[in-house]
Every structure is written in C-alpha cells, then in structure tokens.
mmCIF file of the N, C-alpha and C atoms, coordinates in Angstrom:
data_MODEL
# 
_entry.id   MODEL 
# 
loop_
_atom_site.group_PDB 
_atom_site.id 
_atom_site.type_symbol 
_atom_site.label_atom_id 
_atom_site.label_alt_id 
_atom_site.label_comp_id 
_atom_site.label_asym_id 
_atom_site.label_entity_id 
_atom_site.label_seq_id 
_atom_site.pdbx_PDB_ins_code 
_atom_site.Cartn_x 
_atom_site.Cartn_y 
_atom_site.Cartn_z 
_atom_site.occupancy 
_atom_site.B_iso_or_equiv 
_atom_site.pdbx_formal_charge 
_atom_site.auth_seq_id 
_atom_site.auth_comp_id 
_atom_site.auth_asym_id 
_atom_site.auth_atom_id 
_atom_site.pdbx_PDB_model_num 
ATOM 1   N N  . UNK A 1 1  ? 69.515 190.577 42.355 1.00 0.00 ? 1  UNK A N  1 
ATOM 2   C CA . UNK A 1 1  ? 68.247 190.612 41.645 1.00 0.00 ? 1  UNK A CA 1 
ATOM 3   C C  . UNK A 1 1  ? 67.186 189.933 42.510 1.00 0.00 ? 1  UNK A C  1 
ATOM 4   N N  . UNK A 1 2  ? 66.045 190.583 42.597 1.00 0.00 ? 2  UNK A N  1 
ATOM 5   C CA . UNK A 1 2  ? 64.906 190.028 43.329 1.00 0.00 ? 2  UNK A CA 1 
ATOM 6   C C  . UNK A 1 2  ? 64.110 189.118 42.395 1.00 0.00 ? 2  UNK A C  1 
ATOM 7   N N  . UNK A 1 3  ? 63.385 188.168 42.983 1.00 0.00 ? 3  UNK A N  1 
ATOM 8   C CA . UNK A 1 3  ? 62.598 187.239 42.174 1.00 0.00 ? 3  UNK A CA 1 
ATOM 9   C C  . UNK A 1 3  ? 61.148 187.212 42.633 1.00 0.00 ? 3  UNK A C  1 
ATOM 10  N N  . UNK A 1 4  ? 60.241 187.264 41.667 1.00 0.00 ? 4  UNK A N  1 
ATOM 11  C CA . UNK A 1 4  ? 58.816 187.057 41.921 1.00 0.00 ? 4  UNK A CA 1 
ATOM 12  C C  . UNK A 1 4  ? 58.498 185.666 41.391 1.00 0.00 ? 4  UNK A C  1 
ATOM 13  N N  . UNK A 1 5  ? 58.095 184.774 42.287 1.00 0.00 ? 5  UNK A N  1 
ATOM 14  C CA . UNK A 1 5  ? 57.750 183.402 41.909 1.00 0.00 ? 5  UNK A CA 1 
ATOM 15  C C  . UNK A 1 5  ? 56.244 183.312 41.687 1.00 0.00 ? 5  UNK A C  1 
ATOM 16  N N  . UNK A 1 6  ? 55.847 182.909 40.509 1.00 0.00 ? 6  UNK A N  1 
ATOM 17  C CA . UNK A 1 6  ? 54.412 182.791 40.237 1.00 0.00 ? 6  UNK A CA 1 
ATOM 18  C C  . UNK A 1 6  ? 53.764 181.699 41.078 1.00 0.00 ? 6  UNK A C  1 
ATOM 19  N N  . UNK A 1 7  ? 54.554 180.756 41.560 1.00 0.00 ? 7  UNK A N  1 
ATOM 20  C CA . UNK A 1 7  ? 54.020 179.721 42.451 1.00 0.00 ? 7  UNK A CA 1 
ATOM 21  C C  . UNK A 1 7  ? 53.383 180.342 43.695 1.00 0.00 ? 7  UNK A C  1 
ATOM 22  N N  . UNK A 1 8  ? 53.891 181.501 44.120 1.00 0.00 ? 8  UNK A N  1 
ATOM 23  C CA . UNK A 1 8  ? 53.356 182.170 45.306 1.00 0.00 ? 8  UNK A CA 1 
ATOM 24  C C  . UNK A 1 8  ? 51.945 182.705 45.089 1.00 0.00 ? 8  UNK A C  1 
ATOM 25  N N  . UNK A 1 9  ? 51.508 182.761 43.848 1.00 0.00 ? 9  UNK A N  1 
ATOM 26  C CA . UNK A 1 9  ? 50.189 183.303 43.529 1.00 0.00 ? 9  UNK A CA 1 
ATOM 27  C C  . UNK A 1 9  ? 49.171 182.215 43.200 1.00 0.00 ? 9  UNK A C  1 
ATOM 28  N N  . UNK A 1 10 ? 49.574 180.965 43.339 1.00 0.00 ? 10 UNK A N  1 
ATOM 29  C CA . UNK A 1 10 ? 48.672 179.850 43.052 1.00 0.00 ? 10 UNK A CA 1 
ATOM 30  C C  . UNK A 1 10 ? 47.819 179.535 44.269 1.00 0.00 ? 10 UNK A C  1 
ATOM 31  N N  . UNK A 1 11 ? 46.668 178.960 44.029 1.00 0.00 ? 11 UNK A N  1 
ATOM 32  C CA . UNK A 1 11 ? 45.798 178.492 45.107 1.00 0.00 ? 11 UNK A CA 1 
ATOM 33  C C  . UNK A 1 11 ? 45.515 177.017 44.858 1.00 0.00 ? 11 UNK A C  1 
ATOM 34  N N  . UNK A 1 12 ? 45.946 176.178 45.786 1.00 0.00 ? 12 UNK A N  1 
ATOM 35  C CA . UNK A 1 12 ? 45.807 174.724 45.638 1.00 0.00 ? 12 UNK A CA 1 
ATOM 36  C C  . UNK A 1 12 ? 46.466 174.232 44.348 1.00 0.00 ? 12 UNK A C  1 
ATOM 37  N N  . UNK A 1 13 ? 47.597 174.861 43.994 1.00 0.00 ? 13 UNK A N  1 
ATOM 38  C CA . UNK A 1 13 ? 48.340 174.440 42.818 1.00 0.00 ? 13 UNK A CA 1 
ATOM 39  C C  . UNK A 1 13 ? 47.759 174.880 41.493 1.00 0.00 ? 13 UNK A C  1 
ATOM 40  N N  . UNK A 1 14 ? 46.762 175.769 41.548 1.00 0.00 ? 14 UNK A N  1 
ATOM 41  C CA . UNK A 1 14 ? 46.097 176.245 40.333 1.00 0.00 ? 14 UNK A CA 1 
ATOM 42  C C  . UNK A 1 14 ? 46.050 177.771 40.369 1.00 0.00 ? 14 UNK A C  1 
ATOM 43  N N  . UNK A 1 15 ? 46.216 178.392 39.222 1.00 0.00 ? 15 UNK A N  1 
ATOM 44  C CA . UNK A 1 15 ? 46.068 179.835 39.150 1.00 0.00 ? 15 UNK A CA 1 
ATOM 45  C C  . UNK A 1 15 ? 44.597 180.144 38.883 1.00 0.00 ? 15 UNK A C  1 
ATOM 46  N N  . UNK A 1 16 ? 43.951 180.670 39.906 1.00 0.00 ? 16 UNK A N  1 
ATOM 47  C CA . UNK A 1 16 ? 42.538 181.057 39.791 1.00 0.00 ? 16 UNK A CA 1 
ATOM 48  C C  . UNK A 1 16 ? 42.487 182.578 39.760 1.00 0.00 ? 16 UNK A C  1 
ATOM 49  N N  . UNK A 1 17 ? 41.752 183.129 38.815 1.00 0.00 ? 17 UNK A N  1 
ATOM 50  C CA . UNK A 1 17 ? 41.815 184.570 38.560 1.00 0.00 ? 17 UNK A CA 1 
ATOM 51  C C  . UNK A 1 17 ? 41.467 185.434 39.769 1.00 0.00 ? 17 UNK A C  1 
ATOM 52  N N  . UNK A 1 18 ? 40.359 185.171 40.420 1.00 0.00 ? 18 UNK A N  1 
ATOM 53  C CA . UNK A 1 18 ? 39.943 186.042 41.526 1.00 0.00 ? 18 UNK A CA 1 
ATOM 54  C C  . UNK A 1 18 ? 40.951 186.022 42.680 1.00 0.00 ? 18 UNK A C  1 
ATOM 55  N N  . UNK A 1 19 ? 41.356 184.842 43.187 1.00 0.00 ? 19 UNK A N  1 
ATOM 56  C CA . UNK A 1 19 ? 42.370 184.828 44.250 1.00 0.00 ? 19 UNK A CA 1 
ATOM 57  C C  . UNK A 1 19 ? 43.715 185.403 43.786 1.00 0.00 ? 19 UNK A C  1 
ATOM 58  N N  . UNK A 1 20 ? 44.064 185.178 42.520 1.00 0.00 ? 20 UNK A N  1 
ATOM 59  C CA . UNK A 1 20 ? 45.310 185.723 41.975 1.00 0.00 ? 20 UNK A CA 1 
ATOM 60  C C  . UNK A 1 20 ? 45.289 187.245 42.054 1.00 0.00 ? 20 UNK A C  1 
ATOM 61  N N  . UNK A 1 21 ? 44.205 187.841 41.591 1.00 0.00 ? 21 UNK A N  1 
ATOM 62  C CA . UNK A 1 21 ? 44.100 189.305 41.605 1.00 0.00 ? 21 UNK A CA 1 
ATOM 63  C C  . UNK A 1 21 ? 44.124 189.857 43.031 1.00 0.00 ? 21 UNK A C  1 
ATOM 64  N N  . UNK A 1 22 ? 43.528 189.135 43.974 1.00 0.00 ? 22 UNK A N  1 
ATOM 65  C CA . UNK A 1 22 ? 43.561 189.559 45.378 1.00 0.00 ? 22 UNK A CA 1 
ATOM 66  C C  . UNK A 1 22 ? 44.987 189.522 45.924 1.00 0.00 ? 22 UNK A C  1 
ATOM 67  N N  . UNK A 1 23 ? 45.712 188.454 45.620 1.00 0.00 ? 23 UNK A N  1 
ATOM 68  C CA . UNK A 1 23 ? 47.105 188.346 46.083 1.00 0.00 ? 23 UNK A CA 1 
ATOM 69  C C  . UNK A 1 23 ? 47.968 189.433 45.462 1.00 0.00 ? 23 UNK A C  1 
ATOM 70  N N  . UNK A 1 24 ? 47.716 189.750 44.214 1.00 0.00 ? 24 UNK A N  1 
ATOM 71  C CA . UNK A 1 24 ? 48.463 190.824 43.550 1.00 0.00 ? 24 UNK A CA 1 
ATOM 72  C C  . UNK A 1 24 ? 48.187 192.152 44.247 1.00 0.00 ? 24 UNK A C  1 
ATOM 73  N N  . UNK A 1 25 ? 46.924 192.417 44.571 1.00 0.00 ? 25 UNK A N  1 
ATOM 74  C CA . UNK A 1 25 ? 46.559 193.658 45.266 1.00 0.00 ? 25 UNK A CA 1 
ATOM 75  C C  . UNK A 1 25 ? 47.204 193.737 46.645 1.00 0.00 ? 25 UNK A C  1 
ATOM 76  N N  . UNK A 1 26 ? 47.319 192.591 47.330 1.00 0.00 ? 26 UNK A N  1 
ATOM 77  C CA . UNK A 1 26 ? 47.855 192.563 48.689 1.00 0.00 ? 26 UNK A CA 1 
ATOM 78  C C  . UNK A 1 26 ? 49.379 192.596 48.736 1.00 0.00 ? 26 UNK A C  1 
ATOM 79  N N  . UNK A 1 27 ? 50.014 192.369 47.617 1.00 0.00 ? 27 UNK A N  1 
ATOM 80  C CA . UNK A 1 27 ? 51.473 192.356 47.573 1.00 0.00 ? 27 UNK A CA 1 
ATOM 81  C C  . UNK A 1 27 ? 52.010 193.776 47.690 1.00 0.00 ? 27 UNK A C  1 
ATOM 82  N N  . UNK A 1 28 ? 53.030 193.945 48.529 1.00 0.00 ? 28 UNK A N  1 
ATOM 83  C CA . UNK A 1 28 ? 53.669 195.248 48.697 1.00 0.00 ? 28 UNK A CA 1 
ATOM 84  C C  . UNK A 1 28 ? 54.758 195.391 47.633 1.00 0.00 ? 28 UNK A C  1 
ATOM 85  N N  . UNK A 1 29 ? 54.405 195.950 46.504 1.00 0.00 ? 29 UNK A N  1 
ATOM 86  C CA . UNK A 1 29 ? 55.324 196.072 45.375 1.00 0.00 ? 29 UNK A CA 1 
ATOM 87  C C  . UNK A 1 29 ? 56.434 197.067 45.654 1.00 0.00 ? 29 UNK A C  1 
ATOM 88  N N  . UNK A 1 30 ? 56.263 197.917 46.668 1.00 0.00 ? 30 UNK A N  1 
ATOM 89  C CA . UNK A 1 30 ? 57.310 198.897 46.990 1.00 0.00 ? 30 UNK A CA 1 
ATOM 90  C C  . UNK A 1 30 ? 58.587 198.222 47.494 1.00 0.00 ? 30 UNK A C  1 
ATOM 91  N N  . UNK A 1 31 ? 58.488 196.956 47.907 1.00 0.00 ? 31 UNK A N  1 
ATOM 92  C CA . UNK A 1 31 ? 59.691 196.218 48.317 1.00 0.00 ? 31 UNK A CA 1 
ATOM 93  C C  . UNK A 1 31 ? 60.670 196.053 47.159 1.00 0.00 ? 31 UNK A C  1 
ATOM 94  N N  . UNK A 1 32 ? 60.194 196.232 45.944 1.00 0.00 ? 32 UNK A N  1 
ATOM 95  C CA . UNK A 1 32 ? 61.022 196.055 44.750 1.00 0.00 ? 32 UNK A CA 1 
ATOM 96  C C  . UNK A 1 32 ? 61.495 197.390 44.165 1.00 0.00 ? 32 UNK A C  1 
ATOM 97  N N  . UNK A 1 33 ? 61.279 198.470 44.897 1.00 0.00 ? 33 UNK A N  1 
ATOM 98  C CA . UNK A 1 33 ? 61.585 199.807 44.382 1.00 0.00 ? 33 UNK A CA 1 
ATOM 99  C C  . UNK A 1 33 ? 63.037 199.916 43.917 1.00 0.00 ? 33 UNK A C  1 
ATOM 100 N N  . UNK A 1 34 ? 63.198 200.391 42.690 1.00 0.00 ? 34 UNK A N  1 
ATOM 101 C CA . UNK A 1 34 ? 64.506 200.629 42.063 1.00 0.00 ? 34 UNK A CA 1 
ATOM 102 C C  . UNK A 1 34 ? 65.390 199.394 41.983 1.00 0.00 ? 34 UNK A C  1 
ATOM 103 N N  . UNK A 1 35 ? 64.798 198.230 41.949 1.00 0.00 ? 35 UNK A N  1 
ATOM 104 C CA . UNK A 1 35 ? 65.559 196.982 41.860 1.00 0.00 ? 35 UNK A CA 1 
ATOM 105 C C  . UNK A 1 35 ? 65.343 196.331 40.506 1.00 0.00 ? 35 UNK A C  1 
ATOM 106 N N  . UNK A 1 36 ? 66.182 195.374 40.233 1.00 0.00 ? 36 UNK A N  1 
ATOM 107 C CA . UNK A 1 36 ? 66.010 194.517 39.064 1.00 0.00 ? 36 UNK A CA 1 
ATOM 108 C C  . UNK A 1 36 ? 65.234 193.297 39.537 1.00 0.00 ? 36 UNK A C  1 
ATOM 109 N N  . UNK A 1 37 ? 64.184 192.965 38.819 1.00 0.00 ? 37 UNK A N  1 
ATOM 110 C CA . UNK A 1 37 ? 63.286 191.897 39.264 1.00 0.00 ? 37 UNK A CA 1 
ATOM 111 C C  . UNK A 1 37 ? 63.125 190.853 38.165 1.00 0.00 ? 37 UNK A C  1 
ATOM 112 N N  . UNK A 1 38 ? 63.211 189.605 38.570 1.00 0.00 ? 38 UNK A N  1 
ATOM 113 C CA . UNK A 1 38 ? 63.002 188.473 37.675 1.00 0.00 ? 38 UNK A CA 1 
ATOM 114 C C  . UNK A 1 38 ? 61.639 187.869 37.976 1.00 0.00 ? 38 UNK A C  1 
ATOM 115 N N  . UNK A 1 39 ? 60.784 187.765 36.966 1.00 0.00 ? 39 UNK A N  1 
ATOM 116 C CA . UNK A 1 39 ? 59.516 187.053 37.116 1.00 0.00 ? 39 UNK A CA 1 
ATOM 117 C C  . UNK A 1 39 ? 59.791 185.625 36.697 1.00 0.00 ? 39 UNK A C  1 
ATOM 118 N N  . UNK A 1 40 ? 59.758 184.740 37.666 1.00 0.00 ? 40 UNK A N  1 
ATOM 119 C CA . UNK A 1 40 ? 60.064 183.342 37.392 1.00 0.00 ? 40 UNK A CA 1 
ATOM 120 C C  . UNK A 1 40 ? 58.757 182.620 37.115 1.00 0.00 ? 40 UNK A C  1 
ATOM 121 N N  . UNK A 1 41 ? 58.546 182.297 35.864 1.00 0.00 ? 41 UNK A N  1 
ATOM 122 C CA . UNK A 1 41 ? 57.285 181.699 35.462 1.00 0.00 ? 41 UNK A CA 1 
ATOM 123 C C  . UNK A 1 41 ? 57.388 180.238 35.112 1.00 0.00 ? 41 UNK A C  1 
ATOM 124 N N  . UNK A 1 42 ? 58.484 179.630 35.408 1.00 0.00 ? 42 UNK A N  1 
ATOM 125 C CA . UNK A 1 42 ? 58.688 178.223 35.047 1.00 0.00 ? 42 UNK A CA 1 
ATOM 126 C C  . UNK A 1 42 ? 58.106 177.329 36.135 1.00 0.00 ? 42 UNK A C  1 
ATOM 127 N N  . UNK A 1 43 ? 56.810 177.184 36.100 1.00 0.00 ? 43 UNK A N  1 
ATOM 128 C CA . UNK A 1 43 ? 56.129 176.340 37.069 1.00 0.00 ? 43 UNK A CA 1 
ATOM 129 C C  . UNK A 1 43 ? 55.609 175.100 36.363 1.00 0.00 ? 43 UNK A C  1 
ATOM 130 N N  . UNK A 1 44 ? 55.115 174.157 37.138 1.00 0.00 ? 44 UNK A N  1 
ATOM 131 C CA . UNK A 1 44 ? 54.520 172.949 36.574 1.00 0.00 ? 44 UNK A CA 1 
ATOM 132 C C  . UNK A 1 44 ? 53.087 173.190 36.115 1.00 0.00 ? 44 UNK A C  1 
ATOM 133 N N  . UNK A 1 45 ? 52.580 174.366 36.425 1.00 0.00 ? 45 UNK A N  1 
ATOM 134 C CA . UNK A 1 45 ? 51.190 174.708 36.129 1.00 0.00 ? 45 UNK A CA 1 
ATOM 135 C C  . UNK A 1 45 ? 51.154 175.674 34.945 1.00 0.00 ? 45 UNK A C  1 
ATOM 136 N N  . UNK A 1 46 ? 50.259 175.462 33.995 1.00 0.00 ? 46 UNK A N  1 
ATOM 137 C CA . UNK A 1 46 ? 50.137 176.435 32.904 1.00 0.00 ? 46 UNK A CA 1 
ATOM 138 C C  . UNK A 1 46 ? 49.692 177.789 33.461 1.00 0.00 ? 46 UNK A C  1 
ATOM 139 N N  . UNK A 1 47 ? 50.389 178.833 33.063 1.00 0.00 ? 47 UNK A N  1 
ATOM 140 C CA . UNK A 1 47 ? 50.068 180.177 33.535 1.00 0.00 ? 47 UNK A CA 1 
ATOM 141 C C  . UNK A 1 47 ? 49.647 181.014 32.329 1.00 0.00 ? 47 UNK A C  1 
ATOM 142 N N  . UNK A 1 48 ? 48.450 181.587 32.380 1.00 0.00 ? 48 UNK A N  1 
ATOM 143 C CA . UNK A 1 48 ? 47.993 182.393 31.243 1.00 0.00 ? 48 UNK A CA 1 
ATOM 144 C C  . UNK A 1 48 ? 48.803 183.687 31.111 1.00 0.00 ? 48 UNK A C  1 
ATOM 145 N N  . UNK A 1 49 ? 48.884 184.176 29.911 1.00 0.00 ? 49 UNK A N  1 
ATOM 146 C CA . UNK A 1 49 ? 49.658 185.383 29.618 1.00 0.00 ? 49 UNK A CA 1 
ATOM 147 C C  . UNK A 1 49 ? 49.189 186.571 30.446 1.00 0.00 ? 49 UNK A C  1 
ATOM 148 N N  . UNK A 1 50 ? 47.893 186.686 30.682 1.00 0.00 ? 50 UNK A N  1 
ATOM 149 C CA . UNK A 1 50 ? 47.377 187.834 31.421 1.00 0.00 ? 50 UNK A CA 1 
ATOM 150 C C  . UNK A 1 50 ? 47.964 187.916 32.827 1.00 0.00 ? 50 UNK A C  1 
ATOM 151 N N  . UNK A 1 51 ? 48.327 186.780 33.415 1.00 0.00 ? 51 UNK A N  1 
ATOM 152 C CA . UNK A 1 51 ? 48.904 186.793 34.763 1.00 0.00 ? 51 UNK A CA 1 
ATOM 153 C C  . UNK A 1 51 ? 50.260 187.505 34.760 1.00 0.00 ? 51 UNK A C  1 
ATOM 154 N N  . UNK A 1 52 ? 51.073 187.220 33.749 1.00 0.00 ? 52 UNK A N  1 
ATOM 155 C CA . UNK A 1 52 ? 52.366 187.898 33.629 1.00 0.00 ? 52 UNK A CA 1 
ATOM 156 C C  . UNK A 1 52 ? 52.172 189.392 33.386 1.00 0.00 ? 52 UNK A C  1 
ATOM 157 N N  . UNK A 1 53 ? 51.185 189.724 32.567 1.00 0.00 ? 53 UNK A N  1 
ATOM 158 C CA . UNK A 1 53 ? 50.927 191.129 32.253 1.00 0.00 ? 53 UNK A CA 1 
ATOM 159 C C  . UNK A 1 53 ? 50.498 191.914 33.489 1.00 0.00 ? 53 UNK A C  1 
ATOM 160 N N  . UNK A 1 54 ? 49.672 191.306 34.323 1.00 0.00 ? 54 UNK A N  1 
ATOM 161 C CA . UNK A 1 54 ? 49.212 191.982 35.540 1.00 0.00 ? 54 UNK A CA 1 
ATOM 162 C C  . UNK A 1 54 ? 50.381 192.234 36.482 1.00 0.00 ? 54 UNK A C  1 
ATOM 163 N N  . UNK A 1 55 ? 51.217 191.234 36.685 1.00 0.00 ? 55 UNK A N  1 
ATOM 164 C CA . UNK A 1 55 ? 52.373 191.396 37.573 1.00 0.00 ? 55 UNK A CA 1 
ATOM 165 C C  . UNK A 1 55 ? 53.346 192.420 36.996 1.00 0.00 ? 55 UNK A C  1 
ATOM 166 N N  . UNK A 1 56 ? 53.587 192.352 35.701 1.00 0.00 ? 56 UNK A N  1 
ATOM 167 C CA . UNK A 1 56 ? 54.482 193.315 35.058 1.00 0.00 ? 56 UNK A CA 1 
ATOM 168 C C  . UNK A 1 56 ? 53.952 194.737 35.208 1.00 0.00 ? 56 UNK A C  1 
ATOM 169 N N  . UNK A 1 57 ? 52.658 194.916 35.061 1.00 0.00 ? 57 UNK A N  1 
ATOM 170 C CA . UNK A 1 57 ? 52.054 196.247 35.200 1.00 0.00 ? 57 UNK A CA 1 
ATOM 171 C C  . UNK A 1 57 ? 52.279 196.809 36.598 1.00 0.00 ? 57 UNK A C  1 
ATOM 172 N N  . UNK A 1 58 ? 52.152 195.981 37.616 1.00 0.00 ? 58 UNK A N  1 
ATOM 173 C CA . UNK A 1 58 ? 52.370 196.444 38.991 1.00 0.00 ? 58 UNK A CA 1 
ATOM 174 C C  . UNK A 1 58 ? 53.845 196.734 39.238 1.00 0.00 ? 58 UNK A C  1 
ATOM 175 N N  . UNK A 1 59 ? 54.711 195.848 38.794 1.00 0.00 ? 59 UNK A N  1 
ATOM 176 C CA . UNK A 1 59 ? 56.144 196.034 39.009 1.00 0.00 ? 59 UNK A CA 1 
ATOM 177 C C  . UNK A 1 59 ? 56.681 197.258 38.278 1.00 0.00 ? 59 UNK A C  1 
ATOM 178 N N  . UNK A 1 60 ? 56.187 197.519 37.092 1.00 0.00 ? 60 UNK A N  1 
ATOM 179 C CA . UNK A 1 60 ? 56.727 198.608 36.275 1.00 0.00 ? 60 UNK A CA 1 
ATOM 180 C C  . UNK A 1 60 ? 56.552 199.980 36.923 1.00 0.00 ? 60 UNK A C  1 
ATOM 181 N N  . UNK A 1 61 ? 55.709 200.068 37.928 1.00 0.00 ? 61 UNK A N  1 
ATOM 182 C CA . UNK A 1 61 ? 55.508 201.335 38.632 1.00 0.00 ? 61 UNK A CA 1 
ATOM 183 C C  . UNK A 1 61 ? 56.683 201.686 39.541 1.00 0.00 ? 61 UNK A C  1 
ATOM 184 N N  . UNK A 1 62 ? 57.487 200.673 39.945 1.00 0.00 ? 62 UNK A N  1 
ATOM 185 C CA . UNK A 1 62 ? 58.530 200.942 40.934 1.00 0.00 ? 62 UNK A CA 1 
ATOM 186 C C  . UNK A 1 62 ? 59.917 200.413 40.582 1.00 0.00 ? 62 UNK A C  1 
ATOM 187 N N  . UNK A 1 63 ? 60.011 199.389 39.760 1.00 0.00 ? 63 UNK A N  1 
ATOM 188 C CA . UNK A 1 63 ? 61.305 198.732 39.552 1.00 0.00 ? 63 UNK A CA 1 
ATOM 189 C C  . UNK A 1 63 ? 62.161 199.432 38.501 1.00 0.00 ? 63 UNK A C  1 
ATOM 190 N N  . UNK A 1 64 ? 63.443 199.066 38.500 1.00 0.00 ? 64 UNK A N  1 
ATOM 191 C CA . UNK A 1 64 ? 64.368 199.582 37.489 1.00 0.00 ? 64 UNK A CA 1 
ATOM 192 C C  . UNK A 1 64 ? 64.273 198.766 36.202 1.00 0.00 ? 64 UNK A C  1 
ATOM 193 N N  . UNK A 1 65 ? 64.267 197.421 36.366 1.00 0.00 ? 65 UNK A N  1 
ATOM 194 C CA . UNK A 1 65 ? 64.196 196.521 35.212 1.00 0.00 ? 65 UNK A CA 1 
ATOM 195 C C  . UNK A 1 65 ? 63.389 195.283 35.579 1.00 0.00 ? 65 UNK A C  1 
ATOM 196 N N  . UNK A 1 66 ? 62.760 194.694 34.568 1.00 0.00 ? 66 UNK A N  1 
ATOM 197 C CA . UNK A 1 66 ? 62.023 193.446 34.762 1.00 0.00 ? 66 UNK A CA 1 
ATOM 198 C C  . UNK A 1 66 ? 62.549 192.433 33.757 1.00 0.00 ? 66 UNK A C  1 
ATOM 199 N N  . UNK A 1 67 ? 62.803 191.232 34.264 1.00 0.00 ? 67 UNK A N  1 
ATOM 200 C CA . UNK A 1 67 ? 63.252 190.122 33.438 1.00 0.00 ? 67 UNK A CA 1 
ATOM 201 C C  . UNK A 1 67 ? 62.258 188.979 33.593 1.00 0.00 ? 67 UNK A C  1 
ATOM 202 N N  . UNK A 1 68 ? 62.279 188.074 32.621 1.00 0.00 ? 68 UNK A N  1 
ATOM 203 C CA . UNK A 1 68 ? 61.394 186.917 32.658 1.00 0.00 ? 68 UNK A CA 1 
ATOM 204 C C  . UNK A 1 68 ? 62.203 185.663 32.404 1.00 0.00 ? 68 UNK A C  1 
ATOM 205 N N  . UNK A 1 69 ? 61.866 184.581 33.109 1.00 0.00 ? 69 UNK A N  1 
ATOM 206 C CA . UNK A 1 69 ? 62.481 183.279 32.856 1.00 0.00 ? 69 UNK A CA 1 
ATOM 207 C C  . UNK A 1 69 ? 63.367 182.812 33.983 1.00 0.00 ? 69 UNK A C  1 
ATOM 208 N N  . UNK A 1 70 ? 64.451 182.156 33.611 1.00 0.00 ? 70 UNK A N  1 
ATOM 209 C CA . UNK A 1 70 ? 65.433 181.645 34.562 1.00 0.00 ? 70 UNK A CA 1 
ATOM 210 C C  . UNK A 1 70 ? 66.583 182.645 34.656 1.00 0.00 ? 70 UNK A C  1 
ATOM 211 N N  . UNK A 1 71 ? 67.236 182.700 35.797 1.00 0.00 ? 71 UNK A N  1 
ATOM 212 C CA . UNK A 1 71 ? 68.281 183.684 36.040 1.00 0.00 ? 71 UNK A CA 1 
ATOM 213 C C  . UNK A 1 71 ? 69.369 183.667 34.965 1.00 0.00 ? 71 UNK A C  1 
ATOM 214 N N  . UNK A 1 72 ? 69.833 182.499 34.587 1.00 0.00 ? 72 UNK A N  1 
ATOM 215 C CA . UNK A 1 72 ? 70.944 182.401 33.625 1.00 0.00 ? 72 UNK A CA 1 
ATOM 216 C C  . UNK A 1 72 ? 70.545 182.746 32.197 1.00 0.00 ? 72 UNK A C  1 
ATOM 217 N N  . UNK A 1 73 ? 69.268 182.658 31.901 1.00 0.00 ? 73 UNK A N  1 
ATOM 218 C CA . UNK A 1 73 ? 68.825 182.936 30.531 1.00 0.00 ? 73 UNK A CA 1 
ATOM 219 C C  . UNK A 1 73 ? 67.653 183.916 30.507 1.00 0.00 ? 73 UNK A C  1 
ATOM 220 N N  . UNK A 1 74 ? 67.644 184.833 31.458 1.00 0.00 ? 74 UNK A N  1 
ATOM 221 C CA . UNK A 1 74 ? 66.525 185.765 31.591 1.00 0.00 ? 74 UNK A CA 1 
ATOM 222 C C  . UNK A 1 74 ? 66.411 186.693 30.386 1.00 0.00 ? 74 UNK A C  1 
ATOM 223 N N  . UNK A 1 75 ? 65.177 186.980 30.034 1.00 0.00 ? 75 UNK A N  1 
ATOM 224 C CA . UNK A 1 75 ? 64.871 187.888 28.929 1.00 0.00 ? 75 UNK A CA 1 
ATOM 225 C C  . UNK A 1 75 ? 64.423 189.220 29.523 1.00 0.00 ? 75 UNK A C  1 
ATOM 226 N N  . UNK A 1 76 ? 65.077 190.290 29.121 1.00 0.00 ? 76 UNK A N  1 
ATOM 227 C CA . UNK A 1 76 ? 64.728 191.617 29.610 1.00 0.00 ? 76 UNK A CA 1 
ATOM 228 C C  . UNK A 1 76 ? 63.431 192.051 28.932 1.00 0.00 ? 76 UNK A C  1 
ATOM 229 N N  . UNK A 1 77 ? 62.425 192.430 29.742 1.00 0.00 ? 77 UNK A N  1 
ATOM 230 C CA . UNK A 1 77 ? 61.147 192.838 29.157 1.00 0.00 ? 77 UNK A CA 1 
ATOM 231 C C  . UNK A 1 77 ? 60.757 194.274 29.498 1.00 0.00 ? 77 UNK A C  1 
ATOM 232 N N  . UNK A 1 78 ? 61.495 194.903 30.429 1.00 0.00 ? 78 UNK A N  1 
ATOM 233 C CA . UNK A 1 78 ? 61.156 196.277 30.798 1.00 0.00 ? 78 UNK A CA 1 
ATOM 234 C C  . UNK A 1 78 ? 62.386 196.967 31.360 1.00 0.00 ? 78 UNK A C  1 
ATOM 235 N N  . UNK A 1 79 ? 62.608 198.212 30.925 1.00 0.00 ? 79 UNK A N  1 
ATOM 236 C CA . UNK A 1 79 ? 63.654 199.065 31.485 1.00 0.00 ? 79 UNK A CA 1 
ATOM 237 C C  . UNK A 1 79 ? 63.025 200.428 31.727 1.00 0.00 ? 79 UNK A C  1 
ATOM 238 N N  . UNK A 1 80 ? 63.135 200.918 32.954 1.00 0.00 ? 80 UNK A N  1 
ATOM 239 C CA . UNK A 1 80 ? 62.589 202.236 33.265 1.00 0.00 ? 80 UNK A CA 1 
ATOM 240 C C  . UNK A 1 80 ? 63.478 203.305 32.639 1.00 0.00 ? 80 UNK A C  1 
ATOM 241 N N  . UNK A 1 81 ? 62.837 204.286 32.031 1.00 0.00 ? 81 UNK A N  1 
ATOM 242 C CA . UNK A 1 81 ? 63.583 205.418 31.472 1.00 0.00 ? 81 UNK A CA 1 
ATOM 243 C C  . UNK A 1 81 ? 64.206 206.218 32.601 1.00 0.00 ? 81 UNK A C  1 
ATOM 244 N N  . UNK A 1 82 ? 65.428 206.641 32.386 1.00 0.00 ? 82 UNK A N  1 
ATOM 245 C CA . UNK A 1 82 ? 66.097 207.479 33.389 1.00 0.00 ? 82 UNK A CA 1 
ATOM 246 C C  . UNK A 1 82 ? 65.679 208.926 33.174 1.00 0.00 ? 82 UNK A C  1 
ATOM 247 N N  . UNK A 1 83 ? 65.422 209.633 34.281 1.00 0.00 ? 83 UNK A N  1 
ATOM 248 C CA . UNK A 1 83 ? 64.983 211.036 34.156 1.00 0.00 ? 83 UNK A CA 1 
ATOM 249 C C  . UNK A 1 83 ? 66.080 211.939 33.630 1.00 0.00 ? 83 UNK A C  1 
# 
C-alpha cells in the first residue's frame, strides 16, 4: 500500500491553501495508478476537511482504493468500480 503524507503538503509546518493547491497540482498522481493508497492525516497540525477532499478527488482518478488514517486501523473511503 502506498501512503500520501499530509505533512508533505505543509509549508513551514502550516497548511496554507494556495501553496497546498500548488503542491497538489504539481504532484504526479499517476504514480499511484491502480494501487491502494492510504492518506495519512495524523499530523500535529490541524488539517481542514477540504484538504482531504482535494487529495481524494485527485487520487480517485487513478487508484484502486483509498484509505484514511493509520495502516492498522485504516478506514476505506473509496473503491473504484470494476469495469
């Protein structure tokens, strides 16, 4: 399972909307094609819900499944329909 760490989208330890959106645009989401992906949101910084939604929207275009949380207790939030 691949992991997306929300810490990678912070700027100076803070989630700022404009830089966050730029980093999301610059991320090559095709690296996650047909994989199971965990969005690890357990950071020391409060992360607004919209940040998870934006990342989920980008991932859902290519991944097989999306999970949220910690690996051992991950919550499944998206499953791609099989053709």
